[in-house]
N, C-alpha and C positions, 0 to 999 in steps of 0.2 A: 601613672601614679607619680606624683611629684611631692617632694618634701622640701620645706624651707627651714633652714637652721639659723637660729639667732647667733650661735657661736659654735666653736668646734666641740664643745662639751655636750651639745644636745644629741640625744640618741632616740631612734625610733625602732620599736620592736613590733614585728608582725607575727601573730600567732596563727598556727595552722588550725587550732581549735581553742576553746576556752581553756586557759591554763588550770591545772590542778596539781599543785606541787606536793612534795614530800611533807612540807610543813603544814599544808592544808589537811593532809591525811592525819598527821599527828594531832592537829588541833581538833579534828572531828572525833578521833578516838578518845582524846582527853575530855571532850565535852560529853561523850556518851558514857564513858566509864568512870563513874563517881561512886562515892559511898552510898548514895541514894539509889543507884541502879545496879548494885553488886548482886542483887537477887535475880537479875536478868542477863547481865553481860559482864564478862571478865576478860581482861587483856593479859596477854603473855607475849614473850619474845620467841618467835619461831626459831630464829637463828641470827647470827651476825653476818653481814654482807662482807664482801672483799674489802670495802673501805671502812669497815667497822661500824656501819649503821645498823640500827635495829630493823629487822624484818618482822613486823608485828602481826599477831593473830588474835582474833577475839573469839570467844566461845559464848554462844547465846542459847539459853534454855531457861526453864523455870527452876532455879537453884533452890527454891523453897520446898520442892518435892522431896519425898523420901528417897534415899540413895537407890533402893531397889526399883523404884519407879523410873528414875533417871537412867538406870542401867538397861532398861527395856527399850529406850527410845532409839530410833534409827537416826543416822547422821545425814546431814546435808552439808556438803563442802563446797565453798565458793571461793574463787580466786579472781584477781584482777590485776591489770597494769603490768603484765609480764613484758609488754612492749611499751616502753616509756612514753612514746609520742602519742599514744592513744588515750588522751586525757578524757575524752568523752565517756570512756568506760568507767572512769572514776566517779562521774556524776551519777551514773546508774548505780554504782556500788554505794554511793552516798545515800541515795534514796532507799536502797535496800536496807542498809543498816538502820537508818532512822525509823523505817517501818517496823523492823523486827523488834526494836526496843520500845515501841510505842504502846499506848494503852488501847489500841484498836482491838476489837474482839477477835478478828482474824489473827492478829499478831500474838495475842494471848494463847490462842489455840495452837499456833505453830510452836511457841515456846513450851507449851504443856506436852507436846507430842514428839518433838524432835530436838536434837542437839545440833546446833549450827556451828561449824568451824569455818571462819572467814578470814582470808588473807587479803586485805584491801589493796596492798601494793607489793607485788611479788618482786619487783625490780627497783628498789629504792635508789641504788647507785646510778642506774641509767637515768632515772628521773632527775636526780640531783645534778648530774653533769650535763644533762640536756641531750642525751642520745635519743634517737627516734625509735630504734628497734633493738639495739644490743645492750648487753650488760657492760660493766666496767672492764671485763676481760675481752670484750669485742665479740661475744657469742650471742646468737639469738637464742635466748633461754627456752623459747617455745619450739625449738628444734633439738632440744637436749634433755628430753624426759626419759629416754631409754638409757638406763645405767648412768645417771648424771654424776659428774665428778664432784666430790665433796669440797675440793679445793677451788675449782673453777666455777661451779654452779651450786654453791651452798644452799641457795633458796630452793632449787629443785630437789636437791638431795633431802633437805629437811622436810619438805612437803610430802615426799613419798614415804619417809619414815613415819611422819605423823599419820598418814593415811593407813599404813600397815598396822600401826598400833591401834588406830580407831577400828579397823576391821576386825582386829583380834577381840575387841570388847563389844562391838555392836555392828549391826548391818549398816551399810552405806546405801541410802536410797537414791542419792542424787549428787552429781558433780557438775559444776558449770564454771567455765573460765570466761570472764568478761573481756571483750575486745572492742576495738574500733575498726571500721572499714572505710578505706579511702575512695572507693569507686562506687560500689552498689549503694542504693538508697534503702531506707527503712531499717527496722530491726529484723533480724532473722537468725537462725541457728544452724550450725553444723552438728550433726549427730553421727551415729554409727549404726548401720543396718545390722539387726540381729537375725538369728536363724531359727528355723523350725517354729516351736510354739511361741517364741518371743517376737516373731515377725510383727511389725507395725507398732509394737509397744513404745519404741523410741520416738514415735511421731505423735503420741497422744499429748504430751505436754506442749510441744510447739503449736499443735492445732488449738489447744485450749488458750494459749497465750494470744493467738491471732484473734480469738473471739473476745478476749478481754481488752485488747488494744488495737485501735485502728492504725497504729504506727508499726505494728508487727506484721510481717508478710510470711505466711506459711508457704506460699509458692516460691519464696526466695530461699527456703531452707534446702539443705542438701545432706543426704545421709550416706553418701558413698565414702568409702575409705580409700583415698588415693595414696599411692606409694610415697609421694612426696610429703604426705602429711602423717606418715606412720610414727614419727617421733614427736608429734604434738601432744599436748596434755590430754585432750579429749580422747584420742585414740589409745594412748598408753594406759590411761586410767580405765578405759573400757576393757582393754585386753587383760591387763595385769590384775585388776580388781573385780573383773567380771561384772561390770556395771551396765545395766540396760540404759540407764539415763546418764550419759556422759556427753556433755555438750560444750561447744564454743558458742557464746552469745555475741553476735556481731552487731555493732551500732554504727550507723552511717555517720560520716562527718557532715553530711548534708541534711536531708530531711526525707519525708515520706512521699510516696507516689500517689497516695489517696488520702481522703479524709479532710478534716478541717485545716490541717497544716500542709496540704499538698503544695509541693514546689517551694516551700519555705524551709529555712534552716531551723533545726531543733534549737530551742533555748535551753539554758541550764535547768530551768524549772521543768520543762517537758522531759528532759533526760532523767531528772530525779523522780518524776512521776512514773516513768517507765520502770525504774528500779522498784518502786512500790508495787506496780502491777505485776512484776515478776513474782513477788511474794504472794500476791492475791491469786495468781495462777497456780502456784505451788499449793496453796490452800485448797483450791478446787481439785487439783490432781490427787491430793491426799485424803480428802474428806467428802467430796461431792460425787458419790457413785453414779447417780442418774446422769450428771453432766459428762462424766467420763464414758459411760456406756453410749451416750448419744454421740460423742466424739468417735468412739470405736465404730459405730455403725456408719458414720460418715467416711471414715478411713477405709472401711471395707467396700464401700461404694466406689471410692476413688481407686482402690487397688484390690479388685475383687479376687485375685488369686492368692491373697495373703490374709491371714487371720490373726486377730489380736486378743480374742476373748478368752482363750484358754489360759488359766493361771492368773487371771486378772485379780482375783481376790487377795493375792499376796501384797498388792500395793496399798490396800486399805487397812486401817488400824482396826483392832478387835472392837 
């Protein structure tokens, strides 16, 4: 690689992935949260960061519904960008948010039946100063979810407070933290293996995602809880909030191993589309009982000693 400079003031920047800045995130939220969309999405400040920046959260549902109807809706909580350098995750989140506020029939169904609480950028300070993995305090926030310090990890502390308050008022169906992966290809998920009657249930959503997207690899998913990962968001949320569906969604910095884009890098458009397909899969999981039962039968064939059928009906709306 060779650079030629015309003068000493010329600079060349090499990006590990497509940049997605704090300003980009703020601009997206400003675009989505207007007077015209206040019946679908509302923005609030989750907390202030160490540097005094806003860590913003959006709440998405059908706000035109009666309060007693909204009170019955289960929550879906999504977070992203706890690791500042994983900017590809922000493109997935971008696509997710655009879909959830769209006029697509599936998006309307999701707003009518769920309350989404989304934190698009959990580590604004790290993004702003250009860290790859840490916050302004030098901590990896995704290793500080067990009893996070309000002073050193205000974003983690505020997120868990929000989740406790949410669980006090409504059931939480789903939690997912969006990440980027520097080695493995494809999109895939880390989950947490459940016990007894709940065995295999944590694998239903990832299997459905693999059927909706050729870029998602079910074989690349892992559901073991390693000791070194016990302080990550998906494990802490699984244990402390008793969530069957608690995931890390990993997105490669490269591309897929199969399909149309095999051995090509994902573009920004593909990443955003994957964020939309994440929502379409959530729609299948919540409302398409035949598709879910088919996935269960497939899982029981893959893992014949484990059952997922018992108690399945709790995942579907009345």
